[in-house]
N, C-alpha and C positions, 0 to 999 in steps of 0.2 A: 394339211390341217389336222387330219386324223392322227398322223404320225407324231406331230407336235403334242397333241393331247395325250397320246399313249406314253410319251416320255416325261410328261409334266408331273411333278410331285405336288402334294398339298401345300408345301412350303412355297413352291414356285407360284402357285395360283394365289396364295395369300399375299405374296409380295406384289404381284400384279394388281390385286384389288386395292392394296394400300396405296400404290402409286396412282391408281385411278382416283381414289378418294382425295389424295393430296392435290392432284391436278384439278379436280372439280372445285375444291375450295379456292384454289388459286384463281380459277376463271371467275368465280363469284366475286372475289376481291377486285379483279380487273373490271368487271361489270359495274361495281359500285363506284370505282374511280372514274369511269366514263360518264355514268349518269349523274353523279354528284357534281362534276366539274373539276374534280381534283386533278385529273390528268391535264385538263386545259390549263389549269394554274401552273403546273410544273412545266408544261411545254412553253408557256409564256415567259419563263425565266431563261429560255435558250441555253439550257445545260449549265447555268451558273448555280453553284451550290447554295442552298438556303436552309435555314433552321426550320424546324416544324412550326415554330411561332411565326416566322416570316411567311411561310406557306399558308398558314391559317389566316393571317391578317390579309394577305393578298387576295384570298378567295372568299373571305368573310365566313370562315369556318371556326368551329370550336377546336382549339389546339389539341386537347386530349384525344379526341377522336381521330384527328389528322395524324397524330403520332402513332396511334394503334394501326391505322391503315398503312402508313409508311412502313411500319414493322413487317406487315404482311408482304408488301411489295418488295422490300429489301431482301427478305428471305426467299422470295420467289424468283430472285435474279432479274428484276425489272428496274428497280430504282437502286442507285448506288449510294452508299453511306460512308461518311468519314467519321470514324469514332473519336478522333481527336477534337474536332470543332463541332461535332454532332450536326453535320449538314447533309443534305440529300440533293440528288440531282438525277435526271435522266440523261445518259450519255447521248451525244449528238447523233450517233448512227441509229439510235433507237427512237429518236423524236418523231421522224416521219410516220412511224407506225401508229402514233397517237393523234395524228392530225385528221379529224373527222371529215374535213372537207376535201380530202385528197383520196384518190382511189387506193393508194398503198395502205391507207388506214382501215380498209374494209375488214380485214381479218380480225383485228383487235376489236373493232366495233361489233362484230358478231357476238362477242362475249356478253354484250348487253342483252342479247336475245335470251339468255338463260333465265334470268328472273322475269323477263317479259312473258315468255311462253309459260313459265311456271304459275302465272296468274290463274290458270285453269287446272293446276295440279290437283287440288282437292276435289274439284268438280269431276275430274277424270277418274278418281277413285270410286265414284258412284256410277259414272257412265259405263265403265268396263263390266259392271255387274250385269248378269243376264236380264234382270228385271229393272235395271237402271235406265236413265234417259238415253235416247239414241245418240246424242252428241252434245256439243257445247255451242251456245250462241255466240255470234261475233262480239256481242256486248261485254262478254267476260274478258276480252282482251283490250284493255283500255289504251295500251301504248303500242300494240303490235304494228299497226299500219304506219305510224310515225317511224318506228324502228326500221321497217322494210324500206320506207322512203329514204331514210338516212343512208342506207346501204346502196340502194339502186340509183339514187339521184346523181351520185358522182359519175357512174358509168353512163347514164343518159347524157350528162353534161359534157363529159370529156371523150367518150368513146363511140356513142351511138351513131352520130353523123360522121365524125372524123375518121373512124376506122371501120366500123361495122357496115354502115351503108356504103361507104367508099369502096369497100371490097366487093360490092355487087354493082358493076357498072350499069347494067340495064335499069336497076332500081334507082340509082343515083341520077341517071339521065331523065328518067320518068318524073322524079320529084322536082328536078330543075325545070321541067316542061309543064308542070301543073297537075301531077297526080293527086287524086283524092285519097286521103289516108284515114284508116280506122284503127284506133288504139283501144283494144278490148281489155276491160279490167284495168282501166287507166290509173286508178287510185287518185293521187293528187296531181296527176297530169304531166309528169316529167317527160315521158317519151314523146307524146304528141306535141308538147310545148317546144321541145328542142328541135324536132323535125320542122315544125312551122317556122321557128326562128331562123334555122339554117337554110330553108328553102321557101322563100317568100312567095313563089309562084304556085306552090301547092296549097291545098286546103286540108285541114286535119280535124277529125272529130274523135273525142275521147268518150268512152262509154263505161260506166260503172254503176253498181247498185247502191253505193254509199253516198247518201245525199250530202253529208258534210264534206267528203272528199271532192265532190263535183262542185260544190259552192266555193271551196278553197281554190280549186283549179281555175274556175272562171274568173274569180276576183284577181288571182295572180296574173292571168293573161291580160286582163284589162289594165292592171297596174303597170305591166311591162309594155303596154301598147302593142301587143301582138294580136292583130285582128283576124288572122287566117286560121285560127283554131277556136273551137268551141267544145264544150263538154256537156253531155246529156246523161241524166240519171235514167237508166233503163236496164232491163234484163237482157243480157247478150244473147239469150236464146229466143227472144221475142222482140227483135228490133223493129222500128217502124216499117210498114209495108212499102212506103215510098222510097226506101233506101235500096230496094231490089236492083241488082246490077249497076250500082252507081260508084263503087269503090274500086280503085286500081291496086291498092296495097293495104293489107291488114297485118297487124302484129299484136301479140300479147306476151307479156313478160311474167313467167312463173304464175300463170293463171290457170292453165289447163287442169292441173292436179287438184286444185282447190274447188272446182266447180262440181256441184252435185250431179248434173247431167251434161258432161262435156260433149257427148254425142249431139245433143240438141244445140249446144252453143256452136259447134263446128259446122253443123248443117245450116244454121242461120248465117254464119259468116260466109259460107259458100254461097248462100242466096244473095247476099248484099254485094259480094264481089262480082266484078265482070268476068265472064268466061276468059280464062287465061290470066286472071288477076293473081297477084303474088301474095303469099302468106309467110310470115316469119313467126314460128312458134318457138319460144324460148322456155325451156323447162329443166328441172334438175338433171344433172348428168349422173344417171344411175342406169343399171341394167335391170331388166324385168325379173330375172331369176335371182333369188337370194344367193345361191352358190356362186354366181358370177360377181357378187359384190363383196366377197370375203376379203379381198385385198384392196378395196377402194377405201382410201384413207378417210374420206368424209362420210362414209356410210353410217357409222354409229350416230353422228350428229343428225343426218337426214332422217333416219328411221325414228329417232327420238323426237325430232321436230314434228314429224308427221303424227306421231302418237299424241303429242301435247297440243297441236294446233291444226295442221292441214287436214288430217282425217276427221277429227270430231266436228269441225265447222262445216264440212261438206256432208258428212254422214248423218247429221242431225235431221236432214230432210228425208221424208219417206220417198222411196224410189231411187235414192242416191246410188250411184255406182261405186262410191267410196274409193276412189283411186289412191289417194295418199301420195306423199312426196316421192315415193320410190316406185311409182307405176312403171317407169323405165322405158328405155329406148325401143325395145322390140314391140311392146304393147302400144306405145305411142304411135309408131309408124303404122301399125295395123289400124288403129282408130282413125288416124288421118286419112288413110286410103279408103276406109269404109264410109267416111263422110264426104267423099267427093274430091279428094286432093291427090295429086301426084307428088310424092316426096322425092325431090331431086338430090338432096344432100342432107346428111346429119353430121354436124361438126361441133367441136368444142368452141365456145365463144371466147374470142380474144379478150384477155384481162378479166375474164369471168369463167375460168376453166371448169368450175363446178356446175356450169349451165350449158346444156346442149341447144344448138340452133337447128331446127327442122325447117329447111328451105323448101317451100311447097308452091305448086301452081294449081289454081282452081280448074277442075275439069268442066267441060261443057255439060249442060244438063242432058 
């Protein structure tokens, strides 16, 4: 890295910055297409070329704005343009990337996170000042939880039980035989719901501090007639005393680094798990030392996401450990061990390679 910098000229660096700026605007245009429904409209044409007016009519949009957005996407190499008949289409091999209900579309869907996380951009300009607020309240992020659910729900639906749990035979057998499951930081309930649906002999409980998310999850489970799952609005570091030693398996998905006091949460999870109970901790695939992340492709995204969301929402509370998205593998293993768990394996999550799975067993008291 130092050698590359030593050989770099001002012109080289400016060229890199210009490329970064162009890519940033491209990603913003993609985000607009995702959130507005423009990509959904184009995908619906199944790669058949259409004029900007036909696209606008199909999606109930203003044609002039549609044409401007199409110009951005054509010049970005995403949408193809026929200058003779002035039609636009997404080539068939690119279409799957824009299907929001399929796992392959997760990468493109992430672009929508840029404006969503930027809801707190102006607030962070004050937070970073020495005499500014400690952090940013969850209420500043009006769309973040829905965005996260859009990304994670496909993995919960298509991979959690079919490949993730299936790759751990003891866990799969236990769920088939009636394990009691705890989903910590459950959000809108995707993980607990899918486990309960696939393993009708088990019972699942989802816990989250968000009242609206819990209400949604309970209503959804009732509507789908899945009776072996329930959702409770509670602080995961202060769960009901009657839950002590009652769960066989606990999991949480990208929750650890967002919690103000993860040590208290882990200690309480250890309390409610039976001795020898299983824990799956899934958190961002990062190293704890900055120098070890220099060649990690998603590191710039994760550090920036941490700055604009994960760190300020946890650090707003006095006494917060302020882990941030990039707390990393080494620190996470130490924390899990300090809180009463034996970490048996740390591995990249299949079809979610930017997420690490910490496979743990609860130690006896």
